[in-house]
C-alpha positions as CSV (number, residue, x, y, z in Angstrom):
1,M,-55.9,-80.0,-3.8
2,S,-55.8,-81.1,-7.5
3,T,-52.6,-80.9,-9.4
4,L,-54.0,-78.0,-11.4
5,G,-54.6,-76.0,-8.2
6,K,-51.1,-76.7,-7.0
7,V,-49.7,-75.5,-10.3
8,L,-51.9,-72.3,-10.1
9,L,-50.9,-71.8,-6.5
10,F,-47.2,-72.0,-7.4
11,V,-47.7,-69.7,-10.4
12,N,-49.4,-67.1,-8.0
13,V,-46.5,-67.3,-5.6
14,L,-44.1,-66.7,-8.4
15,L,-46.2,-63.8,-9.7
16,A,-46.4,-62.4,-6.0
17,F,-42.5,-62.6,-5.7
18,G,-42.3,-60.9,-9.2
19,V,-44.5,-58.2,-8.2
20,L,-42.6,-57.6,-5.0
21,F,-39.4,-57.6,-6.8
22,L,-40.6,-55.1,-9.4
23,A,-42.0,-53.0,-6.6
24,S,-38.7,-53.0,-4.7
25,Q,-36.9,-52.2,-7.9
26,D,-39.3,-49.4,-8.6
27,Y,-38.9,-48.0,-5.1
28,A,-35.2,-48.1,-5.4
29,K,-35.2,-46.5,-8.8
30,R,-37.6,-43.7,-7.6
31,R,-35.5,-43.2,-4.5
32,E,-32.4,-43.0,-6.8
33,L,-34.2,-40.5,-9.0
34,N,-35.3,-38.5,-6.0
35,T,-31.8,-38.4,-4.7
36,A,-30.4,-37.4,-8.0
37,A,-33.1,-34.6,-8.3
38,L,-32.2,-33.5,-4.8
39,K,-28.5,-33.3,-5.6
40,Y,-29.3,-31.4,-8.7
41,E,-31.3,-28.9,-6.7
42,I,-28.4,-28.7,-4.2
43,V,-26.0,-28.2,-7.0
44,M,-28.1,-25.5,-8.7
45,D,-29.3,-23.6,-5.5
46,G,-26.7,-24.4,-2.9
47,L,-27.0,-24.4,0.8
48,A,-29.1,-22.1,3.1
49,V,-27.4,-18.8,3.8
50,E,-28.1,-19.1,7.5
51,P,-29.9,-21.6,9.9
52,V,-33.6,-21.6,8.9
53,K,-35.8,-21.1,11.9
54,D,-38.9,-22.4,10.2
55,L,-37.4,-25.9,10.0
56,G,-36.8,-26.0,13.8
57,E,-33.8,-27.7,15.4
58,L,-32.2,-30.1,13.0
59,D,-30.3,-33.1,14.1
60,A,-26.6,-33.8,13.3
61,D,-27.7,-36.0,10.3
62,T,-29.9,-33.4,8.7
63,M,-29.1,-30.2,6.9
64,A,-31.1,-27.3,5.3
65,V,-30.8,-26.6,1.6
66,T,-32.3,-24.0,-0.6
67,V,-34.7,-25.3,-3.3
68,T,-36.3,-23.1,-6.0
69,G,-39.6,-24.3,-7.0
70,P,-41.4,-24.0,-10.4
71,N,-42.8,-20.6,-9.3
72,G,-39.2,-19.3,-8.8
73,I,-39.5,-18.9,-5.1
74,A,-36.7,-20.2,-3.0
75,T,-37.5,-22.4,0.0
76,A,-35.5,-24.3,2.5
77,K,-36.1,-28.0,3.2
78,P,-34.3,-30.5,5.4
79,V,-32.0,-33.0,3.6
80,S,-30.0,-36.0,4.8
81,K,-26.4,-34.9,5.5
82,K,-25.1,-38.0,3.7
83,V,-26.7,-36.6,0.4
84,V,-25.1,-33.4,0.9
85,D,-21.7,-35.0,1.8
86,S,-21.9,-37.0,-1.4
87,V,-22.3,-33.8,-3.4
88,F,-19.3,-32.1,-1.6
89,S,-17.1,-35.1,-2.2
90,G,-13.7,-34.1,-3.7
91,V,-13.8,-30.5,-2.9
92,D,-11.3,-28.3,-1.0
93,T,-11.2,-29.1,2.7
94,A,-8.1,-27.1,3.7
95,F,-8.6,-23.6,2.7
96,G,-12.1,-23.2,4.2
97,G,-13.8,-25.1,6.9
98,S,-13.3,-28.8,7.5
99,G,-16.1,-31.1,6.2
100,T,-19.3,-29.9,4.6
101,P,-20.5,-26.6,5.6
102,K,-23.9,-26.4,7.2
103,T,-24.8,-23.0,5.8
104,Q,-23.1,-20.4,3.7
105,L,-22.4,-18.2,6.8
106,D,-20.6,-21.2,8.5
107,E,-18.2,-21.3,5.5
108,V,-17.8,-17.4,5.5
109,N,-17.0,-17.5,9.2
110,A,-14.6,-20.5,9.0
111,V,-12.7,-18.7,6.2
112,Y,-12.5,-15.5,8.1
113,T,-11.2,-17.3,11.2
114,K,-8.4,-18.9,9.1
115,L,-7.5,-15.7,7.4
116,S,-7.3,-13.9,10.7
117,Q,-5.2,-16.5,12.2
118,T,-2.8,-16.3,9.2
119,V,-2.6,-12.5,9.5
120,D,-2.1,-12.6,13.2
121,G,0.7,-15.2,12.9
122,M,2.8,-13.2,10.6
123,A,6.1,-11.8,11.7
124,N,5.5,-8.0,11.3
125,D,3.3,-5.4,9.9
126,A,5.2,-5.3,6.7
127,A,4.3,-9.0,6.0
128,R,0.7,-8.2,6.9
129,V,0.5,-5.3,4.5
130,S,2.2,-7.4,1.8
131,F,-0.2,-10.3,2.3
132,L,-3.4,-8.1,2.6
133,C,-2.6,-5.1,0.2
134,G,0.3,-6.1,-2.0
135,S,4.0,-5.4,-2.7
136,I,6.5,-4.6,-5.4
137,D,8.7,-7.5,-6.4
138,A,12.5,-7.2,-7.3
139,K,11.6,-6.5,-11.1
140,G,9.4,-3.5,-10.1
141,F,6.0,-5.4,-10.8
142,L,3.1,-5.1,-8.6
143,V,2.1,-8.3,-6.7
144,P,-1.5,-7.8,-5.7
145,G,-2.6,-8.8,-2.2
146,L,-5.9,-10.3,-0.9
147,L,-7.8,-6.8,-0.7
148,M,-6.6,-5.8,-4.1
149,T,-8.2,-9.0,-5.5
150,L,-11.4,-8.4,-3.4
151,S,-11.7,-4.8,-4.6
152,D,-15.1,-3.9,-6.3
153,T,-14.1,-0.5,-7.9
154,F,-11.2,1.2,-9.4
155,E,-11.2,3.7,-6.6
156,E,-11.0,0.8,-4.0
157,R,-8.0,-0.7,-5.7
158,Q,-6.4,2.7,-5.6
159,A,-7.1,3.0,-1.9
160,V,-5.7,-0.4,-1.2
161,R,-2.6,0.3,-3.3
162,N,-1.9,3.6,-1.4
163,L,-1.6,1.5,1.8
164,F,1.6,-0.1,0.7
165,Y,3.0,1.8,-2.4
166,R,5.9,4.0,-1.1
167,V,4.7,4.0,2.4
168,P,7.2,5.0,5.0
169,Q,8.3,2.4,7.5
170,Q,6.7,4.3,10.4
171,Q,3.3,4.2,8.7
172,L,3.2,0.4,8.2
173,A,1.3,-0.1,11.5
174,A,-1.5,2.2,10.5
175,S,-1.7,0.6,7.0
176,A,-1.8,-2.9,8.6
177,K,-4.7,-1.8,10.9
178,E,-6.7,-0.2,8.0
179,A,-6.2,-3.3,6.0
180,R,-7.4,-5.4,8.7
181,D,-10.5,-3.2,9.1
182,R,-11.1,-3.4,5.4
183,L,-10.9,-7.2,5.5
184,K,-13.4,-7.4,8.4
185,A,-15.8,-5.0,6.6
186,K,-15.8,-7.3,3.7
187,F,-17.0,-10.2,5.8
188,D,-19.3,-8.1,8.0
189,A,-21.2,-7.0,4.8
190,V,-22.2,-10.5,4.1
191,T,-22.7,-11.8,7.6
192,T,-25.1,-9.0,8.5
193,A,-28.7,-9.5,7.6
194,P,-30.0,-7.7,4.5
195,N,-31.4,-4.2,4.9
196,P,-33.7,-3.1,2.1
197,Q,-33.3,0.6,3.2
198,R,-29.5,0.3,2.6
199,P,-29.3,1.7,-0.9
200,E,-31.5,4.7,0.1
201,D,-29.4,5.3,3.3
202,V,-26.2,5.3,1.1
203,R,-27.8,7.6,-1.5
204,K,-28.9,10.1,1.4
205,Q,-25.3,9.8,3.0
206,V,-23.7,10.8,-0.4
207,E,-26.1,13.7,-0.9
208,E,-25.3,14.9,2.7
209,I,-21.7,14.7,2.1
210,K,-22.0,16.6,-1.2
211,A,-24.1,19.2,0.5
212,K,-21.3,19.7,3.1
213,I,-18.7,20.1,0.4
214,A,-20.8,22.7,-1.5
215,A,-21.4,24.6,1.7
216,S,-17.7,24.5,2.8
217,P,-15.4,24.0,-0.4
218,K,-12.4,24.6,1.7
219,D,-13.2,21.9,4.4
220,N,-11.3,18.6,3.5
221,K,-13.1,16.3,5.9
222,P,-16.4,15.8,3.8
223,K,-14.1,15.3,0.8
224,E,-12.1,12.7,2.5
225,E,-15.4,11.0,3.7
226,L,-16.6,10.9,0.2
227,A,-13.4,9.5,-1.0
228,R,-13.4,6.7,1.6
229,L,-17.0,5.9,0.7
230,S,-16.2,5.7,-3.0
231,A,-13.0,3.8,-2.3
232,G,-14.8,0.9,-0.6
233,G,-14.6,1.9,3.0
234,P,-16.5,0.0,5.7
235,A,-19.6,-1.3,4.1
236,G,-23.0,-2.0,5.6
237,P,-25.4,-4.8,5.0
238,T,-26.6,-5.8,1.6
239,G,-30.0,-4.5,0.2
240,S,-31.7,-7.9,-0.5
241,D,-31.3,-11.7,0.1
242,Q,-30.3,-12.2,-3.6
243,E,-27.7,-9.4,-3.4
244,R,-26.4,-11.0,-0.2
245,R,-26.0,-14.4,-1.9
246,V,-24.2,-12.9,-5.0
247,K,-22.0,-11.0,-2.5
248,I,-21.1,-14.2,-0.6
249,A,-20.3,-15.9,-3.8
250,Q,-18.0,-13.1,-5.0
251,L,-16.3,-12.9,-1.6
252,L,-15.6,-16.7,-1.6
253,M,-14.7,-17.2,-5.1
254,Q,-12.1,-14.4,-5.1
255,L,-10.2,-15.7,-2.0
256,N,-8.5,-18.6,-3.9
257,P,-8.3,-19.5,-7.5
258,A,-7.7,-23.2,-6.8
259,P,-10.1,-25.4,-8.9
260,L,-11.1,-27.5,-5.8
261,W,-11.9,-24.4,-3.9
262,Q,-13.9,-23.0,-6.7
263,K,-15.9,-26.3,-6.8
264,R,-16.5,-26.0,-3.2
265,V,-17.7,-22.4,-3.5
266,A,-19.9,-23.3,-6.5
267,L,-21.6,-26.1,-4.5
268,T,-22.0,-23.9,-1.4
269,V,-23.7,-20.9,-3.1
270,G,-25.2,-22.9,-5.9
271,L,-24.4,-22.8,-9.7
272,K,-27.2,-20.3,-10.3
273,T,-25.8,-17.8,-7.8
274,Y,-22.2,-18.7,-8.9
275,L,-23.1,-17.8,-12.5
276,L,-24.6,-14.5,-11.4
277,A,-21.6,-13.7,-9.3
278,I,-19.2,-14.4,-12.2
279,T,-21.3,-12.4,-14.6
280,E,-21.5,-9.5,-12.2
281,Q,-17.7,-9.8,-11.4
282,V,-16.9,-9.7,-15.2
283,S,-18.8,-6.4,-15.5
284,R,-16.8,-5.0,-12.6
285,I,-13.6,-6.1,-13.8
286,E,-14.4,-4.7,-17.3
287,A,-15.3,-1.4,-15.5
288,I,-12.0,-1.5,-13.6
289,A,-10.0,-2.3,-16.7
290,T,-11.8,0.5,-18.6
291,Q,-10.9,3.1,-15.8
292,T,-7.4,1.6,-15.7
293,R,-6.9,2.2,-19.4
294,D,-8.4,5.7,-19.1
295,A,-6.1,6.5,-16.2
296,R,-3.1,5.1,-18.1
297,F,-4.1,7.1,-21.2
298,A,-4.4,10.3,-19.1
299,D,-1.3,9.5,-17.3
300,Q,0.5,9.0,-20.6
301,Q,-0.8,12.3,-21.8
302,N,0.3,14.1,-18.8
303,H,3.7,12.3,-19.1
304,D,4.1,13.4,-22.6
305,V,3.3,17.0,-21.8
306,E,5.6,16.9,-18.8
307,Y,8.3,15.0,-20.7
308,E,8.4,17.9,-23.4
309,Q,8.5,20.5,-20.7
310,L,11.2,18.7,-18.8
311,A,13.1,18.0,-22.1
312,S,13.0,21.7,-23.1
313,F,14.0,22.7,-19.5
314,A,16.8,20.1,-19.5
315,L,18.0,21.5,-23.0
316,E,18.1,25.0,-21.7
317,N,19.8,24.0,-18.4
318,S,22.3,22.1,-20.5
319,K,23.2,25.2,-22.5
320,L,23.3,27.1,-19.3
321,V,25.5,24.5,-17.8
322,D,27.8,24.7,-20.9
323,Q,28.0,28.4,-20.6
324,Q,28.5,28.3,-16.8
325,T,31.2,25.6,-17.4
326,R,33.1,27.9,-19.8
327,V,32.8,30.7,-17.4
328,A,34.0,28.4,-14.5
329,D,36.9,27.3,-16.7
330,G,37.8,30.9,-17.4
331,L,37.6,31.8,-13.8
332,A,39.6,28.7,-12.9
333,K,42.4,29.9,-15.4
334,T,42.2,33.3,-14.0
335,L,42.4,32.0,-10.5
336,A,45.4,29.9,-11.5
337,D,47.1,32.9,-13.1
338,D,46.3,35.0,-10.1
339,Q,47.7,32.3,-7.8
340,A,50.9,32.2,-9.9
341,I,51.3,36.0,-9.7
342,F,50.4,35.8,-5.9
343,D,53.1,33.1,-5.4
344,K,55.6,35.3,-7.3
345,R,54.7,38.3,-5.3
346,T,55.0,36.4,-2.2
347,V,58.5,35.3,-3.0
348,Q,59.4,38.9,-3.9
349,L,57.9,40.0,-0.7
350,N,59.9,37.5,1.4
351,N,63.1,38.5,-0.5
352,L,62.3,42.2,0.2
353,K,61.6,41.4,3.9
354,Q,65.0,39.7,4.1
355,E,66.7,42.7,2.3
356,L,64.7,45.0,4.8
357,A,65.9,43.0,7.7
358,Q,69.5,43.1,6.5
359,L,69.3,46.8,5.7
360,T,67.6,47.5,9.0
361,A,70.6,45.7,10.8
362,A,73.1,47.6,8.7
363,V,71.4,51.0,9.5
364,N,71.0,50.0,13.1
365,A,74.7,49.3,13.2
366,Q,75.6,52.6,11.5
367,L,73.2,54.5,13.9
368,A,75.0,52.9,16.8
369,A,78.4,53.9,15.5
370,Q,77.2,57.3,14.6
371,K,75.8,57.7,18.2
372,K,79.1,56.7,19.6
373,V,80.9,59.3,17.2
374,E,78.4,61.9,18.3
375,A,79.0,61.1,21.9
376,D,82.8,61.4,21.4
377,L,82.3,64.6,19.5
378,F,80.0,66.0,22.2
379,A,82.6,65.1,24.8
380,V,85.3,67.0,22.7
381,Q,82.9,69.9,22.2
382,R,82.4,70.0,26.0
383,E,86.0,70.0,26.6
384,V,86.5,72.8,24.1
385,G,83.7,74.7,25.8
386,L,85.3,74.2,29.1
387,T,88.6,75.3,27.8
388,L,87.1,78.4,26.1
389,R,85.3,79.3,29.3
390,E,88.5,78.9,31.2
391,T,90.2,80.9,28.6
392,G,87.7,83.7,28.8
393,K,88.0,83.8,32.5
394,L,91.8,84.1,32.3
395,E,91.4,86.9,29.7
396,G,89.1,88.6,32.0
397,D,91.6,88.4,34.8
398,L,94.3,89.6,32.5
399,R,92.3,92.7,31.4
400,A,91.6,93.4,34.9
401,K,95.2,93.3,35.9
402,E,96.2,95.4,32.9
403,G,93.6,97.9,33.8
404,K,95.2,98.5,37.1
């Protein structure tokens, strides 16, 4: 081979290595871009809600994530677990499940298990009610519990508040049980598959309850049932997959305000759903705040009216009390005067009793002396009588002898 051929061969080899190098760089860059795009899709759309049956049985190194295509339709696709783990790096690993959740329901179930263990491990029903519903601190301020934070409506907050505010000690067990049932219903609502018929079923249920109330206005059972329904009683499944995703996001994000937990929730449900959940939650909080202000305004008006009535009543009672006080003082003075007179008359009575006793003794003594005198006089009269009788007898005898 000529020198030129050798040179050209060497140049070709160098070009081949250059092409291989550029191809490897291009492949690595494309792979890096694909991974970045995949991470972006994971961050935006989150994990699958539950295991996807269409993907079959995935191995331990593969996970299903939800990806929204250009047409807006969400589909699930298998992704390497290492990629998902890299997205979830630096998030909370203590409050929810350990490690990266495989699905949103895995995270929900892990959180519910930890909450149940926490509640079951508490010392008594009072501690459970305080944790789940709320309490009143030493300064008289309300400390909201978990269910108060999870409440979707003003009526539900009021129902949860009624479970602990001024509840007798003997009713704490019932409040703790109802609080546990409400917490379970919150998680059951998102773990149950969506039911498109659910909104229509709820509407029919409300209409049936209202019909019962109209038919029997004095029957309190339908009214209590309607109050429980409006106060966030045991909830059924969601109406659609999107509603379910938003409800999962709302449930998880309200459990813990810590930044690392919020990051984990945002990655689990996806930033799109997380944003929808925040927007809807803001609307709910605004509605609750409006109802709270209206309730406070109505309560203030009632307070003002009641305060005026009570103030007038208190003023009238104050005047009556003053009047009765003066009467009581007069009666007390009269009683004191009567007591002084009574004491004086008592002393006089005792003195008269003593004088009577002395006089009685003197009279008794005089009567005894008089009796003795009368006895002596009677004896003298008896002797005089006997003497007169004897004298008469003698006179009779004398006349008889003179007559002879």
